[in-house]
C-alpha positions in Angstrom: 12.0 46.1 -15.6 11.4 45.8 -11.8 12.0 42.0 -11.2 12.6 42.6 -7.3 9.2 44.2 -7.1 7.5 41.4 -8.8 9.5 38.8 -6.5 8.4 40.6 -3.5 4.9 40.6 -4.5 4.9 36.9 -5.2 6.3 36.2 -1.7 3.8 38.3 0.0 0.8 36.7 -1.8 2.3 33.3 -1.1 2.7 34.0 2.6 -0.8 35.6 3.0 -2.5 32.5 1.3 -0.7 30.2 3.7 -1.4 32.0 6.7 -5.1 32.4 5.9 -5.6 28.9 5.0 -3.2 27.0 7.6 -1.7 25.8 4.2 -5.0 23.9 3.6 -4.1 23.8 -0.1 -0.8 25.5 -1.1 -1.5 28.3 -3.6 0.0 27.9 -6.9 2.0 30.9 -6.8 1.8 33.2 -9.9 -1.5 31.9 -11.0 -3.4 35.1 -10.8 -0.4 37.6 -10.7 -0.8 40.6 -13.0 2.4 41.9 -13.9 4.3 43.4 -16.9 3.2 42.2 -20.4 6.7 41.3 -21.1 6.7 38.5 -18.3 5.4 34.9 -18.3 4.5 33.2 -15.0 5.1 29.4 -15.7 5.4 26.0 -14.0 7.9 23.5 -14.4 7.6 19.9 -13.1 10.7 18.2 -12.1 11.3 14.8 -13.6 14.6 13.7 -12.0 13.1 13.0 -8.7 13.8 9.4 -7.0 12.7 8.7 -3.6 13.0 5.4 -1.7 12.4 4.1 2.0 15.4 4.0 4.1 15.2 2.2 7.5 17.5 3.4 10.3 16.7 0.9 13.2 17.4 1.7 16.8 18.3 5.2 17.8 19.6 6.9 21.0 16.5 8.3 23.1 18.2 9.7 26.2 16.8 12.9 27.6 14.4 13.7 24.8 12.9 17.3 24.8 9.4 15.5 24.7 8.5 12.1 25.8 6.6 9.9 23.3 4.1 7.7 25.3 1.1 5.3 24.4 0.0 2.6 22.2 -1.7 2.9 19.0 -2.8 0.8 16.2 -0.7 2.4 13.5 -2.3 1.0 10.4 0.0 -0.7 8.0 2.7 -0.6 10.4 1.0 -2.8 13.0 0.5 -1.7 16.7 3.1 0.8 17.9 4.1 0.8 21.6 6.0 3.7 23.4 7.3 3.3 26.9 9.8 5.0 28.9 12.1 4.9 31.9 12.8 8.1 34.1 14.8 8.9 37.3 13.5 11.1 39.9 15.5 13.7 41.8 15.8 14.6 45.5 17.6 17.5 46.9 19.3 18.5 49.9 16.2 19.1 51.8 13.7 17.0 50.4 13.7 14.1 53.1 15.2 16.3 56.0 11.8 16.4 57.8 11.0 12.7 57.3 11.3 10.6 60.5 11.6 6.8 60.8 7.9 6.9 62.0 6.5 8.7 59.1 3.5 6.9 57.5 2.9 7.3 53.6 -0.5 8.7 53.1 -0.5 8.4 49.4 1.8 8.5 46.4 1.2 9.9 42.7 2.8 10.9 39.6 1.9 13.8 37.3 3.2 14.5 34.0 1.6 17.3 32.1 0.3 17.0 28.3 0.8 19.8 26.0 -2.8 21.5 25.8 -4.5 24.8 25.3 -7.6 26.0 27.2 -10.7 25.2 25.3 -14.0 26.0 27.3 -15.8 25.4 30.6 -18.7 22.8 30.4 -20.7 21.7 33.5 -18.2 23.6 35.7 -15.5 21.4 34.2 -12.5 23.4 32.4 -11.7 21.5 29.1 -8.6 21.7 27.1 -7.6 20.9 23.4 -4.8 18.3 23.7 -1.7 19.1 21.4 0.5 16.3 20.0 -1.8 13.5 20.7 -2.9 10.9 18.1 -6.0 8.7 18.5 -8.8 8.8 20.9 -8.6 5.2 22.4 -7.4 3.7 25.4 -4.3 1.3 26.2 -2.9 -0.7 29.0 -0.4 1.0 31.4 1.8 -0.5 33.8 4.1 1.4 36.2 7.1 -0.4 38.1 10.2 0.8 40.1 13.1 0.8 37.5 15.9 -1.6 38.8 18.4 -0.8 35.9 21.0 1.9 37.1 21.1 4.8 34.6 24.2 6.7 34.7 25.4 9.3 32.2 29.1 8.4 31.9 30.7 5.1 31.7 32.9 5.3 34.9 35.5 3.1 33.4 36.1 5.0 30.1 34.8 8.5 31.1 32.7 8.6 27.9 29.2 9.5 27.7 26.7 6.6 27.7 23.9 6.1 25.1 20.6 4.5 25.9 18.8 3.2 22.6 15.2 2.8 21.7 15.3 -1.2 21.6 16.4 -1.9 25.1 13.0 -2.9 26.5 14.0 -6.3 27.6 16.9 -4.9 29.6 14.3 -2.7 31.7 12.0 -5.8 31.9 14.7 -7.9 33.3 15.6 -5.7 36.1 12.1 -4.0 37.1 10.7 -4.6 40.7 7.8 -6.9 39.8 5.4 -4.9 42.1 2.7 -3.1 40.0 2.6 0.4 41.2 -0.5 1.9 39.6 -2.8 -0.8 41.0 -5.7 1.5 41.5 -9.2 0.0 41.1 -9.8 2.8 38.5 -9.0 1.1 35.2 -8.6 4.5 33.6 -5.2 4.6 35.6 -4.0 1.1 34.2 -5.9 -1.4 32.0 -7.9 1.4 30.2 -5.7 4.5 30.3 -6.7 7.5 28.1 -5.5 10.9 27.6 -8.1 13.2 29.3 -9.0 16.7 28.2 -10.1 18.1 31.6 -8.0 19.8 34.2 -7.0 18.1 37.3 -8.2 19.6 40.7 -6.2 19.0 44.0 -8.5 19.5 47.1 -7.8 21.0 50.5 -7.4 18.5 53.4 -7.6 19.2 57.3 -5.2 17.8 59.7 -7.1 14.6 59.8 -6.8 14.0 56.3 -10.3 14.8 55.4 -11.5 17.0 52.5 -12.4 20.5 53.5 -15.7 21.7 52.4 -17.1 25.2 51.8 -19.5 26.3 54.7 -21.7 27.9 52.2 -21.9 25.6 49.4 -20.8 22.3 50.9 -18.3 21.9 47.8 -14.8 20.5 48.4 -12.6 23.4 48.8 -10.1 23.4 45.8 -6.4 24.0 46.7 -4.8 23.8 43.2 -5.8 23.5 39.5 -3.4 21.8 37.1 -3.5 21.3 33.3 -4.4 17.8 31.7 -1.8 15.4 32.3 -0.9 11.8 33.3 -1.9 11.5 36.9 -1.6 8.0 38.4 -2.2 7.0 42.1 0.5 4.6 43.2 0.8 1.9 45.7 1.5 3.8 49.0 2.9 0.7 50.7 5.6 0.3 48.2 7.0 3.9 49.1 7.0 3.3 53.0 10.7 2.1 52.6 11.6 5.9 52.2 11.0 6.4 55.8 13.2 3.5 57.2 15.9 3.8 54.4 19.5 3.7 55.9 20.5 5.8 52.7 21.2 9.5 52.9 18.1 10.4 50.6 19.0 13.9 50.7 22.3 13.0 48.8 21.6 12.6 45.1 24.1 10.1 44.3 22.9 7.9 47.1 19.2 8.4 46.4 19.6 7.4 42.7 21.3 4.1 43.8 18.5 3.6 46.5 15.5 4.5 44.1 16.4 4.1 40.4 13.3 5.6 39.2 10.0 4.7 37.3 9.3 2.3 34.4 6.1 3.3 32.5 5.2 0.3 30.1 2.5 1.0 27.4 0.9 -1.9 25.6 -2.3 -2.3 23.6 -5.7 -3.6 24.9 -8.7 -4.2 22.9 -9.1 -0.4 21.7 -7.3 1.2 18.7 -5.3 3.2 21.4 -3.6 6.5 21.5 -0.3 8.0 21.6 1.1 11.6 22.4 3.8 13.7 24.0 4.4 14.2 27.6 6.0 17.3 28.8 8.5 15.3 30.9 10.4 18.0 32.2 7.4 18.8 34.3 6.8 15.6 35.7 7.1 14.7 39.3 6.5 12.0 41.9 4.9 13.3 45.0 4.6 11.5 48.4 2.3 12.9 51.1 3.0 11.6 54.5 2.2 12.1 58.3 4.3 11.5 61.5 4.1 12.3 65.1 6.3 15.0 66.6 6.8 16.2 70.1 6.2 19.8 71.0 6.3 22.0 74.0 3.0 24.0 74.6 2.8 27.4 76.2 2.6 25.6 79.8 5.8 23.9 79.2 4.3 20.5 78.5 5.7 18.1 76.0 2.6 17.1 73.7 2.6 14.8 70.6 1.1 16.2 67.4 0.5 14.8 64.1 2.4 16.6 61.3 1.4 16.2 57.6 3.9 16.9 55.0 4.8 16.4 51.4 7.9 15.3 49.6 8.0 16.4 45.8 10.6 14.4 43.4 10.8 16.0 40.2 11.7 14.2 36.8 14.1 17.1 36.0 16.1 19.6 37.7 14.2 22.4 35.6 10.9 21.3 37.1 11.3 23.5 40.0 12.6 26.8 39.1 13.3 27.9 42.8 15.7 25.2 43.3 17.3 24.6 39.8 20.7 24.4 41.5 19.6 22.0 44.1 19.1 18.9 41.8 21.5 16.7 40.0 21.2 15.8 36.4 18.4 13.3 35.5 18.1 10.8 32.9 15.2 9.4 31.0 15.1 7.1 28.1 12.3 6.5 25.7 11.5 2.9 24.6 9.9 1.9 21.4 8.2 -1.4 20.3 6.3 -2.2 17.1 4.3 -5.5 16.9 3.8 -6.8 13.5 6.0 -4.1 11.6 6.2 -5.5 8.0 8.3 -2.5 6.5 11.8 -2.3 7.6 13.1 -3.1 4.4 15.6 -0.9 2.1 13.8 0.5 -0.9 15.1 0.7 -4.3 17.9 3.2 -4.3 18.3 3.3 -8.2 14.6 3.5 -9.6 12.7 4.7 -6.4 9.7 3.0 -4.6 6.1 3.2 -5.6 5.1 3.5 -1.8 7.1 5.1 0.8 7.0 4.0 4.5 8.0 6.8 6.8 7.9 6.1 10.7 9.6 7.6 13.4 11.1 5.6 16.7 12.8 2.7 15.4 11.8 3.6 11.7 12.2 4.7 8.4 12.8 8.1 6.6 12.0 8.6 2.7 15.1 9.7 0.9 14.6 12.2 -2.2 17.4 11.9 -4.6 17.1 15.0 -6.8 18.7 16.1 -10.1 21.4 13.2 -9.8 20.7 11.2 -12.9 22.5 11.4 -16.2 25.2 13.7 -15.0 22.8 16.2 -13.7 21.2 16.7 -17.1 18.1 18.3 -15.9 19.7 20.4 -13.3 21.9 21.8 -16.3 18.9 22.6 -18.2 17.2 24.7 -15.4 20.4 26.6 -14.9 20.5 27.4 -18.8 16.9 28.6 -18.5 18.2 31.5 -16.2 14.8 32.1 -14.9 13.7 33.9 -11.6 12.3 31.2 -9.1 9.2 32.3 -7.4 8.2 29.1 -5.5 8.9 25.4 -5.2 6.4 23.0 -3.8 7.1 19.2 -3.0 3.6 17.5 -2.5 3.5 13.9 -1.3 -0.1 11.9 -1.1 -1.0 9.5 1.8 -2.3 6.3 1.1 -5.9 6.2 2.3 -6.2 2.6 2.1 -3.0 1.7 4.4 -3.8 4.6 6.6 -6.8 6.1 8.3 -7.0 9.8 9.5 -6.9 8.6 13.2 -3.4 7.0 12.6 -1.7 9.6 10.5 1.2 11.9 12.0 -0.3 15.6 12.1 3.3 16.7 10.4 6.1 15.5 8.5 9.7 16.9 8.4 11.7 17.6 5.5 15.5 18.1 6.1 19.0 17.7 4.4 19.7 13.8 4.6 23.5 14.1 3.8 24.6 16.1 6.8 21.2 15.8 9.0 20.6 19.6 9.0 17.5 21.6 8.5 17.1 23.3 5.2 17.1 27.2 5.0 13.2 27.2 4.2 12.7 25.7 7.6 15.1 28.0 9.4 13.9 31.2 7.9 10.3 30.7 8.3 8.9 32.7 11.3 5.1 32.3 10.0 2.8 31.1 12.5 -1.0 31.1 13.6 -2.9 29.7 16.7 -2.4 26.1 15.7 0.7 26.1 13.6 4.5 27.3 13.3 6.4 27.2 10.2 3.1 27.5 8.0 5.0 28.6 4.8 7.6 25.6 5.1 4.6 23.4 5.7 4.6 19.5 6.0 1.2 19.7 7.8 -1.3 16.9 7.0 -4.3 18.1 5.0 -7.4 15.8 4.8 -9.7 16.0 1.9 -12.7 18.1 2.2 -15.6 17.5 -0.3 -17.6 20.5 1.2 -14.8 23.0 0.4 -13.4 21.2 -2.4 -10.3 20.9 -1.1 -8.0 18.1 -2.6 -6.3 16.6 0.3 -4.7 13.8 2.0 -1.5 15.4 1.5 1.7 17.0 2.9 3.2 19.9 1.1 6.7 21.5 1.7 7.8 24.8 0.3 11.5 24.5 -0.5 11.8 27.6 -2.7 15.2 28.7 -1.0 16.6 25.3 -1.2 16.0 25.2 -5.1 17.3 28.7 -5.6 20.5 27.7 -3.8 21.1 24.6 -6.0 20.6 26.8 -9.1 22.9 29.4 -8.0 25.6 27.1 -7.0 28.3 27.1 -9.6 28.8 23.4 -8.9 26.5 20.8 -10.1 25.5 19.5 -6.6 22.2 18.5 -5.0 22.2 17.3 -1.6 19.8 14.4 -0.8 16.5 15.5 1.3 14.6 13.1 3.6 11.0 13.2 5.0 10.8 12.0 8.6 7.6 11.6 10.8 7.2 14.1 13.7 4.6 15.8 15.8 3.5 19.3 15.3 6.0 21.8 16.2 6.0 23.1 19.9 8.5 25.3 21.3 10.7 22.2 22.3 10.5 20.6 19.0 11.4 23.8 17.2 14.4 24.5 19.6 15.5 20.7 19.1 15.8 21.5 15.4 17.2 24.9 15.5 19.9 23.7 18.1 20.7 21.0 15.5 19.9 18.1 18.1 19.9 14.6 16.5 19.6 11.2 17.7 22.7 8.7 17.1 22.0 5.6 15.1 23.0 2.4 16.6 24.0 1.2 13.2 25.2 3.8 10.6 23.7 3.9 7.2 25.9 3.7 4.0 25.5 6.9 2.1 27.4 9.2 -0.3 29.2 11.7 0.3 29.6 10.2 3.8 27.7 7.5 6.0 24.7 8.5 8.1 24.9 8.3 11.7 22.2 10.5 13.1 18.9 11.3 12.3 16.6 14.3 13.7 15.6 13.8 17.3 12.0 14.8 15.8 11.7 11.4 14.5 12.8 9.9 17.7 10.1 11.4 19.5 7.5 10.4 17.0 7.2 6.7 16.9 4.1 6.7 14.5 4.1 6.6 10.8 2.3 7.0 7.6 2.5 5.3 4.0 3.0 7.8 1.0 3.1 7.5 -2.8 6.4 7.5 -4.0 8.2 8.4 -7.4 8.2 4.9 -9.1 4.6 4.7 -9.9 2.0 5.9 -12.8 -0.3 6.8 -10.2 -1.7 10.5 -10.3 -0.8 10.6 -6.6 2.9 10.2 -7.2 5.4 12.4 -5.3 5.9 15.8 -7.2 8.1 18.9 -7.3 6.7 21.8 -9.0 8.8 24.9 -9.7 7.1 28.2 -10.4 9.1 30.8 -12.1 9.2 33.9 -14.1 10.8 34.5 -17.6 10.7 37.2 -20.3 8.7 36.7 -23.3 11.7 37.7 -25.5 
């Protein structure tokens, strides 16, 4: 009998169903397969499934691949604020041209969001923002950071960790001057994630915008994708012109200017929170100065010179000068107002509800097949069947959370050792909006029109279950669900490279204590409430195994 052919057909059909529907409702593989009359396609629902909430507290958030930023009313969890501190970098030539008589004309910061082109409307280019939750506003304050960031402890030579609960430390040492003091409230008291591109116009030597002679419209010099753009107090940066430090020396510059502190807090709006492409961020200073030149007649004349100093947040922000910049440090800071869900769940019997939250948050630990001396696992092994598919389904508590507060994606991993499971690593499926489609973890809202039974996250863990059943030992590593954003390239690479965030306090666990959680969770401070296993609700967590067996 051609078992391999049947399994291949099942796998193809499962993949096609997921790719076509973006996993809107995981297909129950085998339901419509026409095969040999001597085969049965059947479903097994696992009963030995225990899930509980595991808080993990503060975690290391230095140099994250993506920077979480914003303030959002996170439903049952209260308001979540995500702020950050970042150094900026100079090079050996950044301030070479700046003279003591230089006058700072403007100062601004720009950090791009993750976005995709959408359309042009009324001559304005609009984008779809990726990895942004919520559509409200929040209060943003920017200060000069006064706390000296360094990667290595000079006394011990060991790498320094910076944790997510250190907001008070940066508050204490900040320069009290508010830098984003623009009269435009969208740059401070009512900051929002905007979808339109940013245009920089051309200026003449007198500092006036150049206009097209035919149309009378301003001449565009540069267009940039949507991002955080803030005009900063230019007088504050006048000190760069008169500094006695050698600002072209990276170590002296870092001590003279210790970076920027971006503080996000709530206002009367529900808020918003998203990811910043911190590696492409920059501080830009535009200035003018008088210089002397000799004209063609040999006369010495004075001339006004307009120049720009660009200070990137990362050495990779300027590919032409990668080696000119030193290492940069940035730290994500998280605070949650009114968080009520930081208690350890019921490890023995499981929880009715699970509180999954990133930042300083919780994961949902799943203990599988470990009760009664692995009784159910032994039973499955003795059945000696061919596993076609295995789907873990969790339902969101719609009462506790609404659709504007729910993380777009959750991440399932091996809790005991902090590594991704093979189903994640081996999944290369993708469409325009999502990668890792077969693995899943994408939030699916209910849709009455299309009859989709939603408000769920589903994970395909087929390879994981097959490996457990093939293992000669009775062994089942625990799994855990963590909050994350939808995977972009940086997030996917973070998982593939096994990058985790160190916990400030380790968690007791068998076979060994947990000292790290996935950095994906560090980059998503939001959370959601899902049904657990210790409940009679029809929405309880389930694990279904689809398998093939012979009739005789």
